C-alpha positions as CSV (number, residue, x, y, z in Angstrom):
1,M,149.2,166.4,64.1
2,N,146.0,167.2,65.9
3,G,144.1,165.8,62.8
4,L,146.0,162.5,63.1
5,G,145.1,162.1,66.8
6,D,141.5,162.7,66.1
7,I,141.5,160.2,63.3
8,E,143.1,157.7,65.6
9,N,140.5,158.3,68.3
10,I,137.7,157.9,65.7
11,I,139.2,154.6,64.5
12,Q,139.5,153.3,68.0
13,E,135.9,154.3,68.7
14,K,134.7,152.6,65.5
15,L,136.7,149.5,66.4
16,S,135.3,149.4,69.9
17,A,131.8,149.9,68.5
18,R,132.4,147.0,66.1
19,D,133.7,144.8,68.9
20,R,130.6,145.6,71.0
21,E,128.4,144.8,68.0
22,H,130.1,141.4,67.6
23,E,129.9,140.7,71.3
24,V,126.1,141.6,71.3
25,K,125.6,139.4,68.2
26,R,127.5,136.5,69.9
27,M,125.5,136.8,73.1
28,Q,122.2,136.9,71.0
29,E,123.3,133.6,69.3
30,E,124.1,132.1,72.7
31,L,120.7,133.2,74.0
32,E,119.0,131.6,71.0
33,E,120.9,128.4,71.5
34,T,120.1,128.3,75.2
35,K,116.4,128.9,74.4
36,K,116.5,126.0,71.9
37,K,118.1,123.7,74.6
38,L,115.5,124.8,77.1
39,D,112.7,123.9,74.6
40,D,114.3,120.5,73.9
41,A,114.6,119.9,77.7
42,E,110.9,120.8,78.3
43,D,109.8,118.5,75.4
44,Y,111.9,115.7,77.0
45,I,110.4,116.3,80.4
46,E,106.9,116.0,78.9
47,E,107.9,112.8,77.2
48,L,109.3,111.4,80.5
49,E,106.1,112.4,82.4
50,E,104.0,110.6,79.8
51,K,106.1,107.5,80.1
52,L,106.0,107.7,83.9
53,E,102.2,108.0,83.8
54,H,102.0,105.0,81.4
55,A,104.3,103.0,83.6
56,G,102.2,103.7,86.6
57,N,99.1,102.4,84.8
58,D,100.9,99.2,83.8
59,K,102.7,98.5,87.0
60,H,101.6,94.9,87.0
61,K,103.0,94.3,83.5
62,L,106.5,93.5,82.3
63,K,106.5,94.3,78.6
64,N,103.5,92.3,77.3
65,I,103.4,89.9,80.2
66,D,100.7,90.5,82.9
67,L,102.6,89.6,86.1
68,V,99.4,89.1,88.0
69,E,98.2,86.4,85.5
70,L,101.7,84.8,85.5
71,G,101.7,84.8,89.3
72,S,98.2,83.3,89.2
73,A,99.3,80.5,86.9
74,V,102.3,79.7,89.1
75,L,100.4,79.9,92.3
76,G,97.6,77.7,90.9
77,R,100.1,75.1,89.8
78,L,101.8,75.2,93.2
79,A,98.4,75.0,95.0
80,E,97.4,71.9,93.0
81,K,100.7,70.1,93.7
82,N,100.6,71.0,97.4
83,A,96.9,70.7,98.1
84,D,97.5,68.6,101.2
85,V,99.9,71.1,102.7
86,L,97.5,74.0,102.0
87,S,94.6,72.1,103.6
88,G,96.7,71.7,106.7
89,L,97.1,75.5,106.8
90,G,93.3,76.1,106.5
91,L,93.5,76.8,102.8
92,G,92.1,73.5,101.5
93,G,90.0,75.1,98.8
94,V,92.9,76.9,97.1
95,G,94.6,73.9,95.5
96,N,91.7,71.5,95.3
97,K,90.0,71.6,91.9
98,E,86.8,69.9,93.2
99,T,86.2,72.6,95.9
100,K,86.8,75.7,93.8
101,Q,83.7,77.8,93.9
102,L,84.3,79.4,90.5
103,E,84.8,76.2,88.6
104,P,81.8,74.9,86.6
105,P,80.9,71.2,87.1
106,Q,82.9,68.9,84.8
107,P,80.7,67.4,82.1
108,Q,80.6,63.6,81.5
109,G,82.1,62.2,78.4
110,E,84.6,63.8,76.0
111,A,83.1,67.3,75.9
112,S,85.5,70.2,76.4
113,F,85.3,73.9,75.9
114,Q,87.4,77.0,75.7
115,K,86.2,80.4,76.8
116,K,86.9,83.4,74.5
117,T,88.3,86.5,76.1
118,P,87.2,90.0,74.9
119,D,90.2,90.2,72.6
120,G,89.3,86.9,70.9
121,N,91.9,84.7,72.6
122,T,90.7,81.4,74.0
123,V,91.2,80.5,77.7
124,S,91.7,76.8,78.4
125,E,90.2,75.0,81.4
126,E,93.6,74.9,83.0
127,E,94.0,78.7,82.6
128,Q,90.5,79.2,84.0
129,Q,91.6,77.2,87.1
130,Y,94.7,79.5,87.4
131,L,92.5,82.5,87.1
132,A,90.1,81.1,89.8
133,T,93.1,80.6,92.0
134,L,94.2,84.2,91.4
135,R,90.8,85.4,92.3
136,Q,90.9,83.5,95.5
137,L,94.3,85.0,96.3
138,Q,93.1,88.4,95.5
139,S,90.1,88.0,97.9
140,R,92.4,86.9,100.7
141,F,95.3,89.3,100.2
142,D,95.4,93.0,99.7
143,E,97.4,94.3,96.7
144,P,100.8,94.8,98.5
145,Q,100.5,91.4,100.1
146,L,99.7,89.8,96.7
147,I,102.6,91.5,95.1
148,A,104.8,90.2,97.9
149,V,103.5,86.6,97.5
150,I,104.3,86.8,93.7
151,G,107.7,88.2,94.5
152,I,108.4,85.4,96.9
153,L,107.4,82.8,94.2
154,N,109.6,84.5,91.7
155,E,112.5,84.3,94.0
156,L,111.8,80.6,94.7
157,M,111.5,79.9,90.9
158,A,114.9,81.6,90.5
159,D,116.5,79.5,93.2
160,P,114.4,76.3,93.8
161,S,116.9,75.2,96.5
162,Q,115.3,77.8,98.8
163,V,111.9,76.0,98.8
164,T,112.9,73.6,101.6
165,P,114.3,76.3,103.9
166,V,111.3,78.5,103.4
167,A,109.0,75.5,104.0
168,E,110.9,74.7,107.2
169,L,110.7,78.4,108.3
170,L,106.9,78.2,107.9
171,N,106.7,74.8,109.6
172,I,105.4,73.1,106.5
173,K,106.2,69.5,106.1
174,N,107.7,68.6,102.7
175,P,105.7,66.0,100.9
């Protein structure tokens, strides 16, 4: 009977050793899986950091639209339409085409021109006026102020009924 007890102990030891081997193998597989997840997470972090850096470089762009140029166009049009109000505020040259310093003199007759940009696109005279207006705004406002002005205009474009209350708040007489 002693022989059977020893055999039973040996079997138990072998079963325990096999269980330990399976447990070690399972833990090694989990470790490999965890390492792979860590590598994937690190790759994703790098991708997000690159996107964040790229977004920081293009903070004035919304997809392919340059918000500063868009704001310039809107502000230029508003300045033209409200030149009399702006002159009352001491900003007479902003909306007045004739007093813009960056505008070339208008030729007599039917001659017209379009300036080409470095990327080959043409810029119309009207767009040049908008750009001149933006340059004037950039010279009068620092970047946070300019962004705020464009934000205000965007809100007014979204809800034109607010133009009159804002004008009244600023003591601007409506034309």
